[in-house]
N, C-alpha and C positions, 0 to 999 in steps of 0.2 A: 717161687721164682722171683718175685719182687725183691725178697731179701738178698737173693744171690746176686742180682744185678747191682743192688745197692752197695753190697759189700765189695764187689769187685771195682766198682767206680770209686769208692772212697778210698780204696787202697791206691789208686792211680793218681789222684789229684792233689793239689797243694791246698784247697780249700773244701774239706770234706763237708763242712756244715752247709755248703751251698748245693749240695747233690740232692736232688729230689727225683723219685721214681713214681709214676703214675701207672696204675693197672687199669686197663680198658677191656671188659669182656665184650667179644663180639659172637656172632652165631656160632662160627666153627673155630675160632681161634681166640687167642688173647693177645692183646697188644700192650707192650710195656714201653712207655716213653721215659727216657733218661734225660734229665736236665742237669747240666753242670754250669759253673761260672764260664763266662766267655774266654777268660785267660786258660782255663783248663781244657778247653775243647780240643786242642791239638793233641793233648795227652791221652784223651780217651779215644780219639779217632786213630791216632798214630800215623806213622809213614805208610802212604798209600793204603790207609784204612786197615792195617794189619791188626792192631789192637781192637778195633770195632768188630772185625771178622772173628777174632778169638773170643770175644765176649758173647757174640751171637752163637758161635759153635758150642761153647760151654752150656749156654742156656738151652740150646736146641737139644742137646744131649740129655740134659736133666729133664727136659719136657717129654722127650721120647720114652723115658723110663716111666712116666706117668700117663703116657698115651694121650698127650695134648700136643697141640700146635701153639707155639709161642713166636711172636715176632717182636724184635727189639729195634726201636727207633731212638736215635740220638738227636734230640731237638735243641 
């Protein structure tokens, strides 16, 4: 999952070297924190959050195949 989020984010931003993805395991779910450069934040979130929702949907679908619960936060 971490690799998937990193791949999607690096494809969207102007500064792919500043993309970091942290994986935090919790009791019932996994939290993925996505960090990008401040200038690229708008590109990752998109208009009215459409791109952020799309990233979360793709990750949620991939997690469902593995019967896991994954939450993506853009920090």
